[in-house]
N, C-alpha and C positions, 0 to 999 in steps of 0.2 A: 304739729302732724301726726295723726295717729298710726297704729301699726299698718293698717290695710294700705294707708297713704304711702309709709314707707316701701313698703315691700312693692307696691304698683310702681314706684318712683324708679326702685332699684332695677326691676324688670324692664322697664322703658329704656334705662340706660344701656344695658346688656342688649337690647333688641338694636338700640342704635350705633352700639359699638360693633355688632354683628353685621348689621345693614352697611355701616361703613366700610368694614372690612372687605364684604363682598364687593361693593362699589370701587376698591381700589382694585381688586382683582378683574372685575368687569371692565375697568378703563384700561388697564394693562393690555388684556386680551383684545378688547375693541382697537386698540392702536395697532395690534398686530394683524388682526384681521382685515383691515382697512388697507394692507400693502398688497398689491397687486403681483409682486414679486414671490412673496410668500406662497400664493395660491399657484403660481406658475411653479415653483419649486415641487409642491405637492404633486401637481399634475404630471411634471416629468419625473418625479420618484416613481410614481403608480404605473405610467408609462413603460418604465424600465423595468417593474416586476412583472408586469404584463407579458412584456417583449420577451425578457430572459427566462421566465417560467416557461412558457410556450417554446420555447428553443430547447431545453433542458429537455423536456418531456419528448419533442417532436425529432431532435436531431443528436441526442447523446447516445452513441452506438454502445456504450458500456457505463455501468455504474461509476466507475471510476473517473470516466470522462465528464460523468453529470457533476462530479465534485471538483473538477479541474475547472469547469466552464462557469460554475456558480461562483467562483472568486471574481470574475470579471464584474459580477452584478456588486459585489461587496466593495471592490475598489472603487466604483462609481458611485454608489449608494453613500458609504460612509464617509468618503473622501472629498466627495462633491457636495451632494443635496444635504446629508446630515450636518456637517460642519456649517455651510452656509446658512442651512435654516437656523441653527444655533445662533450663529452670529446676528443674523438678522433681527431675531427675536431679541437678544440682549441688546442690541444696538436700540430697538425700539422702546424696550421697556426700562432701560437704564441710561445708555450713553446720550441718546437725543433728548431725554428728560433733563439731562445735567446741563445740557447746551441751551435748551429753550427754556428754561426756567421753570417747567411742569413740576420737576421735583420739588423745587422750594413750594410750590402751590400745595403739594400734597403734603408737605411737611406743617402746613397750616393746621391739618387734622388733628385730632386730640389722639395721637399715635406717637410713640417712641420711633426714633430712627431705627432702631433695631426689628420693630415691629413692621414697620414699613418695607425694609431691607427682605424680611421673611415672606410678606405677602407677594413681593414682587417676584423673588425666587420661585415661591410657589407657582405664580403665573407662568413663568418661564418654563417649569417642569410640565405644568398642563398642556401647554403647547406642544411640548417635545413630546409628550405621552400620547397628544392627538397625532404629531404626525407618525410617530411609530408605529401607532396602533394601526392607523389607518393604511400603512404600507405593509405591515406584516397581514393584516386581514385580506387585504387585495392579493399578496402573495401566496395565500394560503387557499385563498378561493380558486387562483390561476392553477396552483399545483392539483387541486381536486378536479379542476375541469381537464388538466393533463392527462390524470388517471383516467378518467372516463373516456377520453379519444382513444389513449394508449392501451388501457387496461392493464397497466403494468404497476402492480402494487409494491413491488420492491423499490422503484423509483420513488412512488410519492411516500413510501416510510422513510426513506433517506432524505427525500426533499423537505420533508416536515421537521425532521431533526436539524437540518442544516438552518431552517428558518427560526427555530427555537435558540439554537446556538446565536445566530446573529441576533437576535432580539437582545439577549442576555450582552452580548457583547457590544451592542449598540447603545445599551444602557449605561456601560462602563466609560464607553467613548465621550457619551454625552455628558456624564457626571464630571469627566476631567475638563471637557471643554467648555460647559456651561461655567466651571469654578475659574478655568485660566481667563476666559473672555471677560465675565464679571470682574475678576481681579484688574485685569489691565484697563478695563473702562473706569475704574475709579480714579486713574490718575492719567490716562490718556485720552485724546479726543478720539471720536468714531471714526475718523478717517485713518487713523495710525491703528487703531483697533483692526478695522477692515483689511489693510496692506497685510498686517502680521497673519491673519487668519488666511488670506489667499496665498499666501507664501507655502504656509502649512498645507493648504490643499494641494497645492503644486506638488509639493516634496512628497505628500503621502500618494499621489497619482504614481510616482516613480517604485514605489513599493518596495519590493524585494529585486530591483534590480541590480544595485550594489552587490548583495548577497548572491544573487545568480552569476554575475561576472567574475567576482572573485572565487567562489567555489568551484566554477567551470575550470580557472586555471590550476588552483591548487590539487582538485581531484583528479587531474591527468597527470600530474607527475608521477614519474616510477621511481620506486625505491627498491633497494636490492638487500636481501637477506643472505646471512653467512651460510654457506653449504647449501646453498640454492641456485640453481643456474636461471631461472627465469626470473624476470622482472615482476613487480607487482605494483599495478597503478594504486594511488591513495584510495580511489573510490573502490576498487575491489577489496583493499583491506578493510575499510568501513563496511563493504557490503557483508564480508565473512563475519564481523563483530556483531553486526545489526541482526543477521541470520541466527547467530547464536542466542541471542537475547530473546528474539522474537519467537524462535523455535522452543524455547525453553518456557516461554510464557503463554506458548501455544496460539501464538497472534499470527499466525500463517494459514494459509489454505490447507484443507487436510490435516489439521493440526495433531490430532493424536498419533495416526501412523507416521507422520514427519518426526514427530518428536521421540516415537519409539525407534525408528530407524538410526536418528541422529545419536541417542543416548548409547545404542548399542555399538555403534561403530566409535564413538568418542573414547570407549574403553579400549581401543586397541591402538598398538604403536604405531609410528609414522611408516615404517618399512613395508607393515602388513597393509596400509591402507594404499600404499602406491602399489603393490602387486596386484590388489582388487582392483584398481583404478584402470590399471595397465590390463585387465583381464588374463594376469598372469600367475594368480593363485592357484593351488593343486586342487585336487579332487577332494582331499580331507577337508582343506578349508572352505569350500563350497559347500560341503555336506554339513559343516558345522554350522555356517551362517544359516542355511536353509532350515535346519533342524530347530536351533536355538531361537531363532528369529522370527521367520515364516511359518513355521510349523507349530512349536510351543505357543508363541505369543499372537500370533495372528490366525492360527488355524487356517492358513491359505492353501496347505498342499494335500495331496493325495496321492495314492500308488495309482501309476498308468502302464500299461503294456501294451505293445506291439507283439502280438503272440504268432510267430510263424508266419509272417506275412510274405505271401509269396507272389513273385513277379516274373512275368514270362520275357521274351525277345529281348535279351540283355546284349546291346552291341558294343559296350565300352564301359569297363569298370576300373578304377583305379586301385592299386594294392594287390595283395598276394591273398592267396586262399590254400592252407595248409602246405604253405612254403613253395607254393607255384605263382606265377604270375598268372594274374585273373585274365590278363590281354591272351597270354598264351592259350589258356583253357578255351576261351571264346573261340580263338583262331583253329583249335581242333575240332571244336565242335562243329563249325561250319564246313571244315573239311569232310568231315562225317555226315554232312546232311542235317545237322541238329541244331535248334535253336538252344541258348543257354538261358537256364532259369536260375532263379535266386529265391532263397526265402531268408527273412530277418526277423530277429526277435530283440526288442529294444524295451528295457526297464526301467523306469524312473520313479523312485519311491518317492520323492519330493515333488512331484508335477503339479501346476498351479490348478487349483478348480477354476471352473468356468464361472462366469458371472450369474449365471442360472442358478449355480450351487451355494452363493453366498447366503449367510445367515442375517436375516434382518436383524437380530439382537445382537450382532456382533458390531462395536463401533469403527472399528479399523475396518473390517469388509464393507460397512457402508461408506464410510469416506472413499476408498479405493472403488466402490461402484460408481460413484459420482465422478471420479477422476476418470475411468473408462468411459463414462458416457459423455464427457467433457470432448475427449478426444475423438469418440465416435461421431459427434456434430461437427468437429471441425478437418476430420481426415478421413479419406477412404481407407478401409484397413489395409488393402492390398499395398498402396503407395506407403502407408506407414510401415509396415512390415519390411518393405525393400529399404526403407532410409535406417532402420535399425538392425537389419540384418547380421551385422557382425559384431553386435554388442549384447544382444540378448542371452547368450549362452553362458554369461557369466552367472545365472541363476539356474543352470541346469546340470544335472548330475547322472550318471547311469551306473546301475549295479553291475558291476564288472562280470559278475558269474551268470548273470542273466541277460546278456546283452552280447549278441554273438550272430553269425550268419552263415549260410552253405551255399556253394556255387555246383550246379550239377546241369548236364545235357538233358535235353528234352527226351522222354522215354527210358532215361536211365533212372535207377532206384536214388530215392533222397538221401544223401549221406548225413551221417548222425556225427560229423567231425565238430560241429559248433565252434569254428574259428571265431576267436574274441577280438581279430584286429580289425574291428569295425569303428568308423568314425561317423556316428548319426549326423552328428552336426554339420560336418561338411557334406554330407548328402543332401540333407535339408538344404543347405545354403544353395548350393550346385541345382538343385530341382527348381529352386526359387528363382535364382538367375534366369534358367533356361526358361522359364514359362514366361520372364519379364522381358525377352528378347534376346537375351545371352546365348553365345554358342558354346558353352564350355563342355570339352569332350570328355571329362573325366567319368561321368556316370550317366551313361546313355541306356534308356530302356524305353521301349515302345508300348509298355503296357502301362496305359494311363491310370488305372484303377490303382495299381501301386502307388504310384506317383502321387496320386492324391491323398490317399489314406497315409502315406507316409507324411506328408506335408501337413494333412491334418492334425496329427499327432504334435506339432510343435506350433502351429498357427492358434494361439490362444491370446487374444487381447490383455488378458489379465497379465500374462507373463510379460509380455513387450513393454507395457506402461508402468508395471510395476518396477520393473528393470531400469526404465528411464528415470523414474523418481528416486530410485536408490542411489543411480550414478549420480544425479545433481546433489542428494544431499551428502554423498560420500565426498564430492570435490569441496564442498564448504567444510566437512568435517578436516580435509586434507588442508585446505587454506588455514583454518583456524589452528591447527596443530603447528602449521609452520609459524604462525604469527606468535603462538603461545612459547614455543620452544627456542627459536632462532634468534640471534640478535642482529639489528638492522645495521648495515655497514655505513659509516659514515661517508657521505659522497656530497658533492655540490647538489645534487637534487634534493637530498635530504636537507641540506641547509637552507634552500631556496622555499622549500614548503614550510619549514620552521619560520622563516622570516615572514612569508605570506601570511601564516596562521598567526602570527604575534599580531601583525597591522590589523588584521579582519577582528582580531580579539578586542583591540583596542577601540578601534572604530564602533564596534557592535556595542560596546558598553555606555558609549555617549550619543548615540544614533537613536533619538526618539521615534524616528519614522521605523527603523528596525524592530524597536521595542513592541510597538504597537501592531504591527505586522505579525510578530510572534505569538502576542498574547492573543491573537484571532487564530492564526494556524495551528497553535498548540493546544486550543479548546476542541478542535476537531475530532471527532471519532472514525478513524480512516478503518477501511476494509483490510481484511486481511490479503496479503499478498501471496501469491504462488509463483512458480518457476514457469518460465515461459517455453512452450513445447520445443523440443529439438534445437535448442540454443546454448547448449554445453553449459548446464548449471546456471543460467543468466535469471536472476530473481531482482526485479526492478522496485526497490523502496521507494522510488521517487515518482511512481506512475501515478499518484494521485496530487502531485504539486503542480502548482500554476508558476510559471517562471516570474510573473510580474510580482509575486509575494514572497517572503522571507519565511524560513523555517528553521527550527532549532537544529542545529548541527554540533559537531564535537570534534576538537583537534585531536590527532593522533601524537602523543607523549610518550618519551621513552623512560625507562626505568634506570635504576644505577648501572644495570649491566646492557644496557642499550636494548632492551626488548620493548616491543610496544605494550605500555599499559593496559590492561584488559579492563579495570574498572574505570573506564572513560566517563569525563563530565562534559556537559554541554557548554558552549561560548556562554550561554546567558542563562541566568536563573530565573526564569520567566515566572514562577509563584512569587520570588521576592520583587521581581520588579513590577509586577501587577499590584502587590499589597502597598508597593512606595508610592506608585502614582495615585492610588485611590486615598492613602493618607496624605498625599501632597494636595490631593485636590479638596480634602477636608481642610487642610491647613489654608488654603488659598481663600476659601469660602469665609473663614473665621477673620482672616487679614481684611478681606472686602469689608466685612461688617465692622470692623474696629476702624478702617479708614473711614468708612462712611459715618461712622460716629462723630469724627473729629473734622469732617472735610468741610471746608468753608463753601457752601454752595451759594452763589448770588445770582 
C-alpha cells in the first residue's frame, strides 16, 4: 500500500470513529427526546418561569419582596423539575440500557468502556444544558417583558442578577445530581434510583423549614446581662452584632452617614450614650455633638435667628418676666384696658440646613436628602412632626446670651430687660399641640403670624429625620456596648438556648438539604437594609428571607468571662461544604467509570 493509500485509510478510520461517536450521542439523545415526560417537564418548567416572572414584576411591592418571592420559583424548579429531569435523562441513557441490553450492544462498537461512558456522560450534560438554557432564556425574556410593562429598570436589573445566580447554582446542583444518580445507577436498578430521587425531591421541598422552626424558638429566648435591668432577646443581640458588622462594611442603607454617626458614638462610654438616648445630656454635650459631627463632618448646620419676633394679644404665658409672674402682668394689663405683647429673640448657631441648601457634592448630604425624600413620600410632614415632637430637641441648642424675651402692655414702651428665662422648645411643642387639636393653656396668643413664624423656625424635615436616624443608631451603639462590656447571667434561658443551638449545629452539619439551601441563599447579593420609620431602632436583616429556605446563621457563644464573643462564626462553612460536594461529585463520576469498567453486563 502506497503512502497516499495509508493516509486515506487513516483518515477514513478517524472519520468513521468520529461518526460512530456522534451516533452514540445521537442515539442517547434520541432515547431522551422520545420520552413524553421529558417534554412535559420542559413545558411545566417554562410555564413556571412565565408565571413567576410576570408575578414578580406585577405584584412585588418592593425589591425585597421580589427577592423573597423568587425563592418559590427556585424551590419548585430546582427541587422538582431539574432533579426529575436529570433522573429521567440518566435513567434513559444509563439505567434502562443496562436493563434492556442496549448497553451491551453499544459495547460491541470499537470503543473502550471508558470512552462510551464519557460519551454518555456528555449526552446527559447536553440535555441538561438544553433544559437549563431553554428555561433561563424564557425567564430572561419574561423579565424583559415585565420591564416593558412596568417600566421598572431596577426590578429588571435585580431579576437578571437572580437568574444568573440561579443558572450557576443549577449547574452546581446538576453536577452533583448527575454524578450521584449515575453512581447509584451502576449498582441499583432504575426503580430504586427513582425512589431515592423522589425522596430527595420531597425533602428539598421542605427546604429551610427545620431552620425556620428551630431559629424561631431560639431567637425568641430572652437573656440577661449583669448590671442591666432589661432583658435581651437572642434575636435583638444578633441584630446588634449584625448591625455593627454591616455598618462597618457600609452594607446598610445610607451607608456613609450611618457609619460616621455610628463610629462617632462608639467612642463614647455607656453612661454618656444612656444620657443622650434619654434626652438628658446637657447643653455642652449637645453643642459638642453638633459641632464635631454635624458641622465639621457633615457640614449640615448653619446659624439661624429669630430676631425680636413680636407677638400681640397674649392671653396666657407660662413663667416669669423680670421676677414677676407673667400671668399677673397679663391680668394687670387687662385691668388697664391693654393687650399684652411679647417679643422673642432665639439664636441657634447649629440649626440644620434645609434640603434646598444641600451640596450636591457632599456624599453625607446626598444620602440624607434621599432619606428625607423617602419620608416625604411615606408621611405627611405635619403628622410626622407630631409623632416626633418630644424627641427632636436632642439636636437643638440655643445661644444663652442671644436667646431672650420681653413682655409689655400695648402702648407701653418696649422694655430692654431681655429676660433669658425662655424655653423655645416648650413654646414650639405647645403651639404645635394647640394647632393639632390640643387645648394646652401654657402659651396662648391670638397673633397667628407670630405663632406660624415661631413654628417655622423649628419645622425643618432635615432636623426631624436626622434626629430619628441618630436615635436609631444610638440604640444600636448602646446595645452593642452592653454586649461588649457586660457578662451574661447564667440562667435557665441561657442553658435552653445553648442546648437548642448545639442540637441545631449537629443537625445542620449532616443535613444535605440544609447544605444545598444555604449554598443557594449564601450566593445571593442582598439589598442594603435600613431602619423602619418610627419603629424604635428596628432594622430587619431578615426582610429578604423566605421562610421556606435556610440561611446562614450563627450561635451566640460565651468567652471565658461569660461575655458574648464578638467574633462570631456561622454554624456552617458554606464555602468548604460547597467545595466538598464538588469534589465528592468528581469522585462519584470516577467511581462510576471504574465500576462500569468492571461491571458484568449481560
